[in-house]
mmCIF entry with sequence, helices, sheets and N, C-alpha, C, O atoms, coordinates in Angstrom:
data_MODEL
# 
_entry.id   MODEL 
# 
_entity.id                         1 
_entity.type                       polymer 
_entity.pdbx_number_of_molecules   1 
# 
_entity_poly.entity_id                      1 
_entity_poly.type                           'polypeptide(L)' 
_entity_poly.nstd_linkage                   no 
_entity_poly.nstd_monomer                   no 
_entity_poly.pdbx_seq_one_letter_code       MGQDDKTANKVEEMGGQAKEKVGSVTGDEALERQGERDQSKANLKQAGEKVKDAFR 
_entity_poly.pdbx_seq_one_letter_code_can   MGQDDKTANKVEEMGGQAKEKVGSVTGDEALERQGERDQSKANLKQAGEKVKDAFR 
_entity_poly.pdbx_strand_id                 A 
# 
loop_
_entity_poly_seq.entity_id 
_entity_poly_seq.num 
_entity_poly_seq.mon_id 
_entity_poly_seq.hetero 
1 1  MET n 
1 2  GLY n 
1 3  GLN n 
1 4  ASP n 
1 5  ASP n 
1 6  LYS n 
1 7  THR n 
1 8  ALA n 
1 9  ASN n 
1 10 LYS n 
1 11 VAL n 
1 12 GLU n 
1 13 GLU n 
1 14 MET n 
1 15 GLY n 
1 16 GLY n 
1 17 GLN n 
1 18 ALA n 
1 19 LYS n 
1 20 GLU n 
1 21 LYS n 
1 22 VAL n 
1 23 GLY n 
1 24 SER n 
1 25 VAL n 
1 26 THR n 
1 27 GLY n 
1 28 ASP n 
1 29 GLU n 
1 30 ALA n 
1 31 LEU n 
1 32 GLU n 
1 33 ARG n 
1 34 GLN n 
1 35 GLY n 
1 36 GLU n 
1 37 ARG n 
1 38 ASP n 
1 39 GLN n 
1 40 SER n 
1 41 LYS n 
1 42 ALA n 
1 43 ASN n 
1 44 LEU n 
1 45 LYS n 
1 46 GLN n 
1 47 ALA n 
1 48 GLY n 
1 49 GLU n 
1 50 LYS n 
1 51 VAL n 
1 52 LYS n 
1 53 ASP n 
1 54 ALA n 
1 55 PHE n 
1 56 ARG n 
# 
_struct_asym.id          A 
_struct_asym.entity_id   1 
# 
loop_
_struct_conf.conf_type_id 
_struct_conf.id 
_struct_conf.pdbx_PDB_helix_id 
_struct_conf.beg_label_comp_id 
_struct_conf.beg_label_asym_id 
_struct_conf.beg_label_seq_id 
_struct_conf.pdbx_beg_PDB_ins_code 
_struct_conf.end_label_comp_id 
_struct_conf.end_label_asym_id 
_struct_conf.end_label_seq_id 
_struct_conf.pdbx_end_PDB_ins_code 
_struct_conf.beg_auth_comp_id 
_struct_conf.beg_auth_asym_id 
_struct_conf.beg_auth_seq_id 
_struct_conf.end_auth_comp_id 
_struct_conf.end_auth_asym_id 
_struct_conf.end_auth_seq_id 
_struct_conf.pdbx_PDB_helix_class 
_struct_conf.details 
_struct_conf.pdbx_PDB_helix_length 
HELX_P HELX_P1 AA1 GLY A 2  ? THR A 26 ? GLY A 2  THR A 26 1 ? 25 
HELX_P HELX_P2 AA2 GLU A 29 ? ALA A 54 ? GLU A 29 ALA A 54 1 ? 26 
# 
_struct_conf_type.id          HELX_P 
_struct_conf_type.criteria    ? 
_struct_conf_type.reference   ? 
# 
loop_
_atom_site.group_PDB 
_atom_site.id 
_atom_site.type_symbol 
_atom_site.label_atom_id 
_atom_site.label_alt_id 
_atom_site.label_comp_id 
_atom_site.label_asym_id 
_atom_site.label_entity_id 
_atom_site.label_seq_id 
_atom_site.pdbx_PDB_ins_code 
_atom_site.Cartn_x 
_atom_site.Cartn_y 
_atom_site.Cartn_z 
_atom_site.occupancy 
_atom_site.B_iso_or_equiv 
_atom_site.pdbx_formal_charge 
_atom_site.auth_seq_id 
_atom_site.auth_comp_id 
_atom_site.auth_asym_id 
_atom_site.auth_atom_id 
_atom_site.pdbx_PDB_model_num 
ATOM 1   N N  . MET A 1 1  ? -28.792 -18.430 1.147  1.00 0.00 ? 1  MET A N  1 
ATOM 2   C CA . MET A 1 1  ? -29.473 -17.760 2.159  1.00 0.00 ? 1  MET A CA 1 
ATOM 3   C C  . MET A 1 1  ? -30.424 -18.767 2.911  1.00 0.00 ? 1  MET A C  1 
ATOM 4   O O  . MET A 1 1  ? -30.783 -18.454 4.046  1.00 0.00 ? 1  MET A O  1 
ATOM 5   N N  . GLY A 1 2  ? -30.826 -19.864 2.402  1.00 0.00 ? 2  GLY A N  1 
ATOM 6   C CA . GLY A 1 2  ? -31.716 -20.823 2.916  1.00 0.00 ? 2  GLY A CA 1 
ATOM 7   C C  . GLY A 1 2  ? -31.140 -21.420 4.195  1.00 0.00 ? 2  GLY A C  1 
ATOM 8   O O  . GLY A 1 2  ? -31.843 -21.550 5.196  1.00 0.00 ? 2  GLY A O  1 
ATOM 9   N N  . GLN A 1 3  ? -29.766 -21.808 4.157  1.00 0.00 ? 3  GLN A N  1 
ATOM 10  C CA . GLN A 1 3  ? -29.263 -22.414 5.372  1.00 0.00 ? 3  GLN A CA 1 
ATOM 11  C C  . GLN A 1 3  ? -29.152 -21.356 6.489  1.00 0.00 ? 3  GLN A C  1 
ATOM 12  O O  . GLN A 1 3  ? -29.361 -21.719 7.646  1.00 0.00 ? 3  GLN A O  1 
ATOM 13  N N  . ASP A 1 4  ? -28.843 -20.103 6.228  1.00 0.00 ? 4  ASP A N  1 
ATOM 14  C CA . ASP A 1 4  ? -28.788 -19.014 7.178  1.00 0.00 ? 4  ASP A CA 1 
ATOM 15  C C  . ASP A 1 4  ? -30.176 -18.914 7.902  1.00 0.00 ? 4  ASP A C  1 
ATOM 16  O O  . ASP A 1 4  ? -30.235 -18.795 9.126  1.00 0.00 ? 4  ASP A O  1 
ATOM 17  N N  . ASP A 1 5  ? -31.238 -18.963 7.141  1.00 0.00 ? 5  ASP A N  1 
ATOM 18  C CA . ASP A 1 5  ? -32.567 -18.845 7.634  1.00 0.00 ? 5  ASP A CA 1 
ATOM 19  C C  . ASP A 1 5  ? -32.891 -20.073 8.591  1.00 0.00 ? 5  ASP A C  1 
ATOM 20  O O  . ASP A 1 5  ? -33.446 -19.956 9.684  1.00 0.00 ? 5  ASP A O  1 
ATOM 21  N N  . LYS A 1 6  ? -32.496 -21.181 8.064  1.00 0.00 ? 6  LYS A N  1 
ATOM 22  C CA . LYS A 1 6  ? -32.779 -22.430 8.938  1.00 0.00 ? 6  LYS A CA 1 
ATOM 23  C C  . LYS A 1 6  ? -32.071 -22.377 10.195 1.00 0.00 ? 6  LYS A C  1 
ATOM 24  O O  . LYS A 1 6  ? -32.625 -22.761 11.225 1.00 0.00 ? 6  LYS A O  1 
ATOM 25  N N  . THR A 1 7  ? -30.776 -21.888 10.193 1.00 0.00 ? 7  THR A N  1 
ATOM 26  C CA . THR A 1 7  ? -29.985 -21.773 11.435 1.00 0.00 ? 7  THR A CA 1 
ATOM 27  C C  . THR A 1 7  ? -30.629 -20.823 12.394 1.00 0.00 ? 7  THR A C  1 
ATOM 28  O O  . THR A 1 7  ? -30.753 -21.091 13.589 1.00 0.00 ? 7  THR A O  1 
ATOM 29  N N  . ALA A 1 8  ? -31.049 -19.670 11.830 1.00 0.00 ? 8  ALA A N  1 
ATOM 30  C CA . ALA A 1 8  ? -31.684 -18.571 12.550 1.00 0.00 ? 8  ALA A CA 1 
ATOM 31  C C  . ALA A 1 8  ? -32.988 -19.140 13.266 1.00 0.00 ? 8  ALA A C  1 
ATOM 32  O O  . ALA A 1 8  ? -33.222 -18.888 14.448 1.00 0.00 ? 8  ALA A O  1 
ATOM 33  N N  . ASN A 1 9  ? -33.796 -19.898 12.499 1.00 0.00 ? 9  ASN A N  1 
ATOM 34  C CA . ASN A 1 9  ? -34.977 -20.419 13.051 1.00 0.00 ? 9  ASN A CA 1 
ATOM 35  C C  . ASN A 1 9  ? -34.736 -21.443 14.146 1.00 0.00 ? 9  ASN A C  1 
ATOM 36  O O  . ASN A 1 9  ? -35.532 -21.546 15.080 1.00 0.00 ? 9  ASN A O  1 
ATOM 37  N N  . LYS A 1 10 ? -33.686 -22.178 14.050 1.00 0.00 ? 10 LYS A N  1 
ATOM 38  C CA . LYS A 1 10 ? -33.341 -23.190 15.108 1.00 0.00 ? 10 LYS A CA 1 
ATOM 39  C C  . LYS A 1 10 ? -32.863 -22.491 16.286 1.00 0.00 ? 10 LYS A C  1 
ATOM 40  O O  . LYS A 1 10 ? -33.136 -22.952 17.395 1.00 0.00 ? 10 LYS A O  1 
ATOM 41  N N  . VAL A 1 11 ? -32.181 -21.430 16.169 1.00 0.00 ? 11 VAL A N  1 
ATOM 42  C CA . VAL A 1 11 ? -31.697 -20.595 17.297 1.00 0.00 ? 11 VAL A CA 1 
ATOM 43  C C  . VAL A 1 11 ? -32.899 -19.999 18.065 1.00 0.00 ? 11 VAL A C  1 
ATOM 44  O O  . VAL A 1 11 ? -32.978 -20.015 19.293 1.00 0.00 ? 11 VAL A O  1 
ATOM 45  N N  . GLU A 1 12 ? -33.809 -19.482 17.253 1.00 0.00 ? 12 GLU A N  1 
ATOM 46  C CA . GLU A 1 12 ? -35.014 -18.914 17.797 1.00 0.00 ? 12 GLU A CA 1 
ATOM 47  C C  . GLU A 1 12 ? -35.834 -19.980 18.533 1.00 0.00 ? 12 GLU A C  1 
ATOM 48  O O  . GLU A 1 12 ? -36.358 -19.704 19.613 1.00 0.00 ? 12 GLU A O  1 
ATOM 49  N N  . GLU A 1 13 ? -35.954 -21.170 17.984 1.00 0.00 ? 13 GLU A N  1 
ATOM 50  C CA . GLU A 1 13 ? -36.627 -22.282 18.613 1.00 0.00 ? 13 GLU A CA 1 
ATOM 51  C C  . GLU A 1 13 ? -35.972 -22.592 19.959 1.00 0.00 ? 13 GLU A C  1 
ATOM 52  O O  . GLU A 1 13 ? -36.651 -22.720 20.978 1.00 0.00 ? 13 GLU A O  1 
ATOM 53  N N  . MET A 1 14 ? -34.677 -22.706 19.947 1.00 0.00 ? 14 MET A N  1 
ATOM 54  C CA . MET A 1 14 ? -33.927 -23.071 21.204 1.00 0.00 ? 14 MET A CA 1 
ATOM 55  C C  . MET A 1 14 ? -34.093 -21.865 22.212 1.00 0.00 ? 14 MET A C  1 
ATOM 56  O O  . MET A 1 14 ? -34.196 -22.132 23.409 1.00 0.00 ? 14 MET A O  1 
ATOM 57  N N  . GLY A 1 15 ? -34.122 -20.713 21.839 1.00 0.00 ? 15 GLY A N  1 
ATOM 58  C CA . GLY A 1 15 ? -34.351 -19.611 22.683 1.00 0.00 ? 15 GLY A CA 1 
ATOM 59  C C  . GLY A 1 15 ? -35.680 -19.674 23.414 1.00 0.00 ? 15 GLY A C  1 
ATOM 60  O O  . GLY A 1 15 ? -35.814 -19.399 24.607 1.00 0.00 ? 15 GLY A O  1 
ATOM 61  N N  . GLY A 1 16 ? -36.683 -20.073 22.565 1.00 0.00 ? 16 GLY A N  1 
ATOM 62  C CA . GLY A 1 16 ? -37.996 -20.190 23.054 1.00 0.00 ? 16 GLY A CA 1 
ATOM 63  C C  . GLY A 1 16 ? -38.131 -21.353 24.090 1.00 0.00 ? 16 GLY A C  1 
ATOM 64  O O  . GLY A 1 16 ? -38.870 -21.276 25.071 1.00 0.00 ? 16 GLY A O  1 
ATOM 65  N N  . GLN A 1 17 ? -37.357 -22.436 23.790 1.00 0.00 ? 17 GLN A N  1 
ATOM 66  C CA . GLN A 1 17 ? -37.289 -23.520 24.740 1.00 0.00 ? 17 GLN A CA 1 
ATOM 67  C C  . GLN A 1 17 ? -36.764 -23.144 26.100 1.00 0.00 ? 17 GLN A C  1 
ATOM 68  O O  . GLN A 1 17 ? -37.273 -23.529 27.153 1.00 0.00 ? 17 GLN A O  1 
ATOM 69  N N  . ALA A 1 18 ? -35.673 -22.336 25.996 1.00 0.00 ? 18 ALA A N  1 
ATOM 70  C CA . ALA A 1 18 ? -34.951 -21.860 27.247 1.00 0.00 ? 18 ALA A CA 1 
ATOM 71  C C  . ALA A 1 18 ? -35.929 -20.873 28.021 1.00 0.00 ? 18 ALA A C  1 
ATOM 72  O O  . ALA A 1 18 ? -35.983 -20.928 29.249 1.00 0.00 ? 18 ALA A O  1 
ATOM 73  N N  . LYS A 1 19 ? -36.637 -20.048 27.361 1.00 0.00 ? 19 LYS A N  1 
ATOM 74  C CA . LYS A 1 19 ? -37.596 -19.113 28.040 1.00 0.00 ? 19 LYS A CA 1 
ATOM 75  C C  . LYS A 1 19 ? -38.757 -19.962 28.725 1.00 0.00 ? 19 LYS A C  1 
ATOM 76  O O  . LYS A 1 19 ? -39.160 -19.702 29.858 1.00 0.00 ? 19 LYS A O  1 
ATOM 77  N N  . GLU A 1 20 ? -39.238 -20.954 27.976 1.00 0.00 ? 20 GLU A N  1 
ATOM 78  C CA . GLU A 1 20 ? -40.274 -21.780 28.593 1.00 0.00 ? 20 GLU A CA 1 
ATOM 79  C C  . GLU A 1 20 ? -39.792 -22.507 29.799 1.00 0.00 ? 20 GLU A C  1 
ATOM 80  O O  . GLU A 1 20 ? -40.528 -22.605 30.781 1.00 0.00 ? 20 GLU A O  1 
ATOM 81  N N  . LYS A 1 21 ? -38.558 -23.039 29.781 1.00 0.00 ? 21 LYS A N  1 
ATOM 82  C CA . LYS A 1 21 ? -38.100 -23.783 30.946 1.00 0.00 ? 21 LYS A CA 1 
ATOM 83  C C  . LYS A 1 21 ? -37.814 -22.774 32.054 1.00 0.00 ? 21 LYS A C  1 
ATOM 84  O O  . LYS A 1 21 ? -38.148 -23.081 33.199 1.00 0.00 ? 21 LYS A O  1 
ATOM 85  N N  . VAL A 1 22 ? -37.253 -21.648 31.833 1.00 0.00 ? 22 VAL A N  1 
ATOM 86  C CA . VAL A 1 22 ? -36.933 -20.693 32.906 1.00 0.00 ? 22 VAL A CA 1 
ATOM 87  C C  . VAL A 1 22 ? -38.296 -20.209 33.483 1.00 0.00 ? 22 VAL A C  1 
ATOM 88  O O  . VAL A 1 22 ? -38.422 -20.075 34.700 1.00 0.00 ? 22 VAL A O  1 
ATOM 89  N N  . GLY A 1 23 ? -39.305 -19.948 32.632 1.00 0.00 ? 23 GLY A N  1 
ATOM 90  C CA . GLY A 1 23 ? -40.521 -19.444 33.131 1.00 0.00 ? 23 GLY A CA 1 
ATOM 91  C C  . GLY A 1 23 ? -41.230 -20.648 33.998 1.00 0.00 ? 23 GLY A C  1 
ATOM 92  O O  . GLY A 1 23 ? -41.895 -20.409 35.006 1.00 0.00 ? 23 GLY A O  1 
ATOM 93  N N  . SER A 1 24 ? -41.035 -21.808 33.547 1.00 0.00 ? 24 SER A N  1 
ATOM 94  C CA . SER A 1 24 ? -41.636 -22.935 34.335 1.00 0.00 ? 24 SER A CA 1 
ATOM 95  C C  . SER A 1 24 ? -41.050 -23.069 35.692 1.00 0.00 ? 24 SER A C  1 
ATOM 96  O O  . SER A 1 24 ? -41.769 -23.202 36.682 1.00 0.00 ? 24 SER A O  1 
ATOM 97  N N  . VAL A 1 25 ? -39.665 -23.033 35.755 1.00 0.00 ? 25 VAL A N  1 
ATOM 98  C CA . VAL A 1 25 ? -39.003 -23.214 37.016 1.00 0.00 ? 25 VAL A CA 1 
ATOM 99  C C  . VAL A 1 25 ? -39.307 -22.014 37.942 1.00 0.00 ? 25 VAL A C  1 
ATOM 100 O O  . VAL A 1 25 ? -39.539 -22.200 39.136 1.00 0.00 ? 25 VAL A O  1 
ATOM 101 N N  . THR A 1 26 ? -39.305 -20.764 37.379 1.00 0.00 ? 26 THR A N  1 
ATOM 102 C CA . THR A 1 26 ? -39.510 -19.608 38.304 1.00 0.00 ? 26 THR A CA 1 
ATOM 103 C C  . THR A 1 26 ? -41.008 -19.371 38.493 1.00 0.00 ? 26 THR A C  1 
ATOM 104 O O  . THR A 1 26 ? -41.386 -18.528 39.306 1.00 0.00 ? 26 THR A O  1 
ATOM 105 N N  . GLY A 1 27 ? -41.825 -20.044 37.810 1.00 0.00 ? 27 GLY A N  1 
ATOM 106 C CA . GLY A 1 27 ? -43.253 -19.833 37.976 1.00 0.00 ? 27 GLY A CA 1 
ATOM 107 C C  . GLY A 1 27 ? -43.771 -18.637 37.271 1.00 0.00 ? 27 GLY A C  1 
ATOM 108 O O  . GLY A 1 27 ? -44.873 -18.201 37.605 1.00 0.00 ? 27 GLY A O  1 
ATOM 109 N N  . ASP A 1 28 ? -43.080 -18.051 36.317 1.00 0.00 ? 28 ASP A N  1 
ATOM 110 C CA . ASP A 1 28 ? -43.403 -16.960 35.513 1.00 0.00 ? 28 ASP A CA 1 
ATOM 111 C C  . ASP A 1 28 ? -44.161 -17.420 34.313 1.00 0.00 ? 28 ASP A C  1 
ATOM 112 O O  . ASP A 1 28 ? -43.552 -17.809 33.317 1.00 0.00 ? 28 ASP A O  1 
ATOM 113 N N  . GLU A 1 29 ? -45.470 -17.391 34.365 1.00 0.00 ? 29 GLU A N  1 
ATOM 114 C CA . GLU A 1 29 ? -46.261 -17.964 33.356 1.00 0.00 ? 29 GLU A CA 1 
ATOM 115 C C  . GLU A 1 29 ? -46.193 -17.121 32.058 1.00 0.00 ? 29 GLU A C  1 
ATOM 116 O O  . GLU A 1 29 ? -46.295 -17.669 30.960 1.00 0.00 ? 29 GLU A O  1 
ATOM 117 N N  . ALA A 1 30 ? -46.028 -15.836 32.183 1.00 0.00 ? 30 ALA A N  1 
ATOM 118 C CA . ALA A 1 30 ? -45.873 -14.995 31.024 1.00 0.00 ? 30 ALA A CA 1 
ATOM 119 C C  . ALA A 1 30 ? -44.657 -15.314 30.257 1.00 0.00 ? 30 ALA A C  1 
ATOM 120 O O  . ALA A 1 30 ? -44.706 -15.324 29.027 1.00 0.00 ? 30 ALA A O  1 
ATOM 121 N N  . LEU A 1 31 ? -43.538 -15.582 30.912 1.00 0.00 ? 31 LEU A N  1 
ATOM 122 C CA . LEU A 1 31 ? -42.282 -15.975 30.260 1.00 0.00 ? 31 LEU A CA 1 
ATOM 123 C C  . LEU A 1 31 ? -42.456 -17.341 29.571 1.00 0.00 ? 31 LEU A C  1 
ATOM 124 O O  . LEU A 1 31 ? -41.998 -17.542 28.446 1.00 0.00 ? 31 LEU A O  1 
ATOM 125 N N  . GLU A 1 32 ? -43.112 -18.253 30.255 1.00 0.00 ? 32 GLU A N  1 
ATOM 126 C CA . GLU A 1 32 ? -43.354 -19.594 29.686 1.00 0.00 ? 32 GLU A CA 1 
ATOM 127 C C  . GLU A 1 32 ? -44.167 -19.512 28.484 1.00 0.00 ? 32 GLU A C  1 
ATOM 128 O O  . GLU A 1 32 ? -43.866 -20.174 27.491 1.00 0.00 ? 32 GLU A O  1 
ATOM 129 N N  . ARG A 1 33 ? -45.228 -18.702 28.512 1.00 0.00 ? 33 ARG A N  1 
ATOM 130 C CA . ARG A 1 33 ? -46.072 -18.617 27.244 1.00 0.00 ? 33 ARG A CA 1 
ATOM 131 C C  . ARG A 1 33 ? -45.286 -17.915 26.138 1.00 0.00 ? 33 ARG A C  1 
ATOM 132 O O  . ARG A 1 33 ? -45.403 -18.285 24.970 1.00 0.00 ? 33 ARG A O  1 
ATOM 133 N N  . GLN A 1 34 ? -44.463 -16.877 26.500 1.00 0.00 ? 34 GLN A N  1 
ATOM 134 C CA . GLN A 1 34 ? -43.609 -16.259 25.445 1.00 0.00 ? 34 GLN A CA 1 
ATOM 135 C C  . GLN A 1 34 ? -42.651 -17.257 24.778 1.00 0.00 ? 34 GLN A C  1 
ATOM 136 O O  . GLN A 1 34 ? -42.440 -17.241 23.565 1.00 0.00 ? 34 GLN A O  1 
ATOM 137 N N  . GLY A 1 35 ? -42.103 -18.090 25.592 1.00 0.00 ? 35 GLY A N  1 
ATOM 138 C CA . GLY A 1 35 ? -41.227 -19.224 25.092 1.00 0.00 ? 35 GLY A CA 1 
ATOM 139 C C  . GLY A 1 35 ? -41.933 -20.095 24.150 1.00 0.00 ? 35 GLY A C  1 
ATOM 140 O O  . GLY A 1 35 ? -41.386 -20.491 23.121 1.00 0.00 ? 35 GLY A O  1 
ATOM 141 N N  . GLU A 1 36 ? -43.229 -20.427 24.499 1.00 0.00 ? 36 GLU A N  1 
ATOM 142 C CA . GLU A 1 36 ? -44.035 -21.364 23.667 1.00 0.00 ? 36 GLU A CA 1 
ATOM 143 C C  . GLU A 1 36 ? -44.306 -20.629 22.345 1.00 0.00 ? 36 GLU A C  1 
ATOM 144 O O  . GLU A 1 36 ? -44.190 -21.260 21.295 1.00 0.00 ? 36 GLU A O  1 
ATOM 145 N N  . ARG A 1 37 ? -44.655 -19.348 22.334 1.00 0.00 ? 37 ARG A N  1 
ATOM 146 C CA . ARG A 1 37 ? -44.923 -18.600 21.103 1.00 0.00 ? 37 ARG A CA 1 
ATOM 147 C C  . ARG A 1 37 ? -43.670 -18.499 20.243 1.00 0.00 ? 37 ARG A C  1 
ATOM 148 O O  . ARG A 1 37 ? -43.745 -18.624 19.021 1.00 0.00 ? 37 ARG A O  1 
ATOM 149 N N  . ASP A 1 38 ? -42.556 -18.280 20.851 1.00 0.00 ? 38 ASP A N  1 
ATOM 150 C CA . ASP A 1 38 ? -41.335 -18.155 20.052 1.00 0.00 ? 38 ASP A CA 1 
ATOM 151 C C  . ASP A 1 38 ? -41.051 -19.471 19.393 1.00 0.00 ? 38 ASP A C  1 
ATOM 152 O O  . ASP A 1 38 ? -40.633 -19.491 18.236 1.00 0.00 ? 38 ASP A O  1 
ATOM 153 N N  . GLN A 1 39 ? -41.261 -20.581 20.081 1.00 0.00 ? 39 GLN A N  1 
ATOM 154 C CA . GLN A 1 39 ? -41.045 -21.885 19.466 1.00 0.00 ? 39 GLN A CA 1 
ATOM 155 C C  . GLN A 1 39 ? -42.030 -22.116 18.322 1.00 0.00 ? 39 GLN A C  1 
ATOM 156 O O  . GLN A 1 39 ? -41.638 -22.620 17.269 1.00 0.00 ? 39 GLN A O  1 
ATOM 157 N N  . SER A 1 40 ? -43.278 -21.762 18.505 1.00 0.00 ? 40 SER A N  1 
ATOM 158 C CA . SER A 1 40 ? -44.322 -21.966 17.422 1.00 0.00 ? 40 SER A CA 1 
ATOM 159 C C  . SER A 1 40 ? -43.944 -21.070 16.226 1.00 0.00 ? 40 SER A C  1 
ATOM 160 O O  . SER A 1 40 ? -44.102 -21.493 15.081 1.00 0.00 ? 40 SER A O  1 
ATOM 161 N N  . LYS A 1 41 ? -43.466 -19.888 16.458 1.00 0.00 ? 41 LYS A N  1 
ATOM 162 C CA . LYS A 1 41 ? -43.172 -18.996 15.371 1.00 0.00 ? 41 LYS A CA 1 
ATOM 163 C C  . LYS A 1 41 ? -41.966 -19.580 14.578 1.00 0.00 ? 41 LYS A C  1 
ATOM 164 O O  . LYS A 1 41 ? -41.987 -19.608 13.348 1.00 0.00 ? 41 LYS A O  1 
ATOM 165 N N  . ALA A 1 42 ? -40.930 -20.039 15.295 1.00 0.00 ? 42 ALA A N  1 
ATOM 166 C CA . ALA A 1 42 ? -39.773 -20.732 14.719 1.00 0.00 ? 42 ALA A CA 1 
ATOM 167 C C  . ALA A 1 42 ? -40.135 -22.023 13.887 1.00 0.00 ? 42 ALA A C  1 
ATOM 168 O O  . ALA A 1 42 ? -39.550 -22.340 12.852 1.00 0.00 ? 42 ALA A O  1 
ATOM 169 N N  . ASN A 1 43 ? -41.135 -22.706 14.443 1.00 0.00 ? 43 ASN A N  1 
ATOM 170 C CA . ASN A 1 43 ? -41.531 -23.969 13.709 1.00 0.00 ? 43 ASN A CA 1 
ATOM 171 C C  . ASN A 1 43 ? -42.177 -23.616 12.416 1.00 0.00 ? 43 ASN A C  1 
ATOM 172 O O  . ASN A 1 43 ? -41.970 -24.251 11.381 1.00 0.00 ? 43 ASN A O  1 
ATOM 173 N N  . LEU A 1 44 ? -43.025 -22.507 12.511 1.00 0.00 ? 44 LEU A N  1 
ATOM 174 C CA . LEU A 1 44 ? -43.704 -22.119 11.223 1.00 0.00 ? 44 LEU A CA 1 
ATOM 175 C C  . LEU A 1 44 ? -42.715 -21.628 10.205 1.00 0.00 ? 44 LEU A C  1 
ATOM 176 O O  . LEU A 1 44 ? -42.881 -21.855 9.006  1.00 0.00 ? 44 LEU A O  1 
ATOM 177 N N  . LYS A 1 45 ? -41.713 -20.974 10.658 1.00 0.00 ? 45 LYS A N  1 
ATOM 178 C CA . LYS A 1 45 ? -40.768 -20.449 9.648  1.00 0.00 ? 45 LYS A CA 1 
ATOM 179 C C  . LYS A 1 45 ? -39.992 -21.736 9.103  1.00 0.00 ? 45 LYS A C  1 
ATOM 180 O O  . LYS A 1 45 ? -39.726 -21.814 7.904  1.00 0.00 ? 45 LYS A O  1 
ATOM 181 N N  . GLN A 1 46 ? -39.669 -22.642 9.911  1.00 0.00 ? 46 GLN A N  1 
ATOM 182 C CA . GLN A 1 46 ? -39.019 -23.877 9.444  1.00 0.00 ? 46 GLN A CA 1 
ATOM 183 C C  . GLN A 1 46 ? -39.819 -24.547 8.390  1.00 0.00 ? 46 GLN A C  1 
ATOM 184 O O  . GLN A 1 46 ? -39.295 -25.013 7.378  1.00 0.00 ? 46 GLN A O  1 
ATOM 185 N N  . ALA A 1 47 ? -41.124 -24.593 8.640  1.00 0.00 ? 47 ALA A N  1 
ATOM 186 C CA . ALA A 1 47 ? -42.043 -25.316 7.755  1.00 0.00 ? 47 ALA A CA 1 
ATOM 187 C C  . ALA A 1 47 ? -41.944 -24.621 6.439  1.00 0.00 ? 47 ALA A C  1 
ATOM 188 O O  . ALA A 1 47 ? -41.802 -25.261 5.397  1.00 0.00 ? 47 ALA A O  1 
ATOM 189 N N  . GLY A 1 48 ? -42.025 -23.161 6.477  1.00 0.00 ? 48 GLY A N  1 
ATOM 190 C CA . GLY A 1 48 ? -41.912 -22.424 5.264  1.00 0.00 ? 48 GLY A CA 1 
ATOM 191 C C  . GLY A 1 48 ? -40.652 -22.668 4.562  1.00 0.00 ? 48 GLY A C  1 
ATOM 192 O O  . GLY A 1 48 ? -40.679 -22.698 3.332  1.00 0.00 ? 48 GLY A O  1 
ATOM 193 N N  . GLU A 1 49 ? -39.556 -22.846 5.184  1.00 0.00 ? 49 GLU A N  1 
ATOM 194 C CA . GLU A 1 49 ? -38.241 -23.206 4.538  1.00 0.00 ? 49 GLU A CA 1 
ATOM 195 C C  . GLU A 1 49 ? -38.370 -24.549 3.797  1.00 0.00 ? 49 GLU A C  1 
ATOM 196 O O  . GLU A 1 49 ? -37.918 -24.688 2.661  1.00 0.00 ? 49 GLU A O  1 
ATOM 197 N N  . LYS A 1 50 ? -38.989 -25.523 4.457  1.00 0.00 ? 50 LYS A N  1 
ATOM 198 C CA . LYS A 1 50 ? -39.144 -26.874 3.845  1.00 0.00 ? 50 LYS A CA 1 
ATOM 199 C C  . LYS A 1 50 ? -40.041 -26.808 2.656  1.00 0.00 ? 50 LYS A C  1 
ATOM 200 O O  . LYS A 1 50 ? -39.853 -27.587 1.721  1.00 0.00 ? 50 LYS A O  1 
ATOM 201 N N  . VAL A 1 51 ? -40.997 -25.937 2.630  1.00 0.00 ? 51 VAL A N  1 
ATOM 202 C CA . VAL A 1 51 ? -41.828 -25.758 1.394  1.00 0.00 ? 51 VAL A CA 1 
ATOM 203 C C  . VAL A 1 51 ? -41.063 -25.160 0.283  1.00 0.00 ? 51 VAL A C  1 
ATOM 204 O O  . VAL A 1 51 ? -41.200 -25.564 -0.872 1.00 0.00 ? 51 VAL A O  1 
ATOM 205 N N  . LYS A 1 52 ? -40.213 -24.149 0.628  1.00 0.00 ? 52 LYS A N  1 
ATOM 206 C CA . LYS A 1 52 ? -39.367 -23.536 -0.423 1.00 0.00 ? 52 LYS A CA 1 
ATOM 207 C C  . LYS A 1 52 ? -38.432 -24.568 -0.908 1.00 0.00 ? 52 LYS A C  1 
ATOM 208 O O  . LYS A 1 52 ? -38.231 -24.652 -2.120 1.00 0.00 ? 52 LYS A O  1 
ATOM 209 N N  . ASP A 1 53 ? -37.859 -25.336 -0.108 1.00 0.00 ? 53 ASP A N  1 
ATOM 210 C CA . ASP A 1 53 ? -36.891 -26.375 -0.533 1.00 0.00 ? 53 ASP A CA 1 
ATOM 211 C C  . ASP A 1 53 ? -37.513 -27.371 -1.495 1.00 0.00 ? 53 ASP A C  1 
ATOM 212 O O  . ASP A 1 53 ? -36.899 -27.835 -2.456 1.00 0.00 ? 53 ASP A O  1 
ATOM 213 N N  . ALA A 1 54 ? -38.802 -27.684 -1.174 1.00 0.00 ? 54 ALA A N  1 
ATOM 214 C CA . ALA A 1 54 ? -39.500 -28.734 -2.019 1.00 0.00 ? 54 ALA A CA 1 
ATOM 215 C C  . ALA A 1 54 ? -39.664 -28.149 -3.465 1.00 0.00 ? 54 ALA A C  1 
ATOM 216 O O  . ALA A 1 54 ? -39.668 -28.921 -4.423 1.00 0.00 ? 54 ALA A O  1 
ATOM 217 N N  . PHE A 1 55 ? -39.795 -26.835 -3.631 1.00 0.00 ? 55 PHE A N  1 
ATOM 218 C CA . PHE A 1 55 ? -40.004 -26.264 -5.015 1.00 0.00 ? 55 PHE A CA 1 
ATOM 219 C C  . PHE A 1 55 ? -38.745 -25.870 -5.705 1.00 0.00 ? 55 PHE A C  1 
ATOM 220 O O  . PHE A 1 55 ? -38.763 -25.236 -6.760 1.00 0.00 ? 55 PHE A O  1 
ATOM 221 N N  . ARG A 1 56 ? -37.621 -26.258 -5.092 1.00 0.00 ? 56 ARG A N  1 
ATOM 222 C CA . ARG A 1 56 ? -36.339 -25.875 -5.740 1.00 0.00 ? 56 ARG A CA 1 
ATOM 223 C C  . ARG A 1 56 ? -35.897 -27.005 -6.618 1.00 0.00 ? 56 ARG A C  1 
ATOM 224 O O  . ARG A 1 56 ? -34.852 -26.914 -7.262 1.00 0.00 ? 56 ARG A O  1 
# 
């Protein structure tokens, strides 16, 4: 299940990057911030996966 979680986190991060870029291009600051939040959330989840891997 760990690899599935890592993949899902990476997809979420990429989605956040896309939202941030679209928001930046269109001038939609709310969408840009949402993309940044999505990326941060995905990065935190990825860090949690790394911690779990360290204890295996």
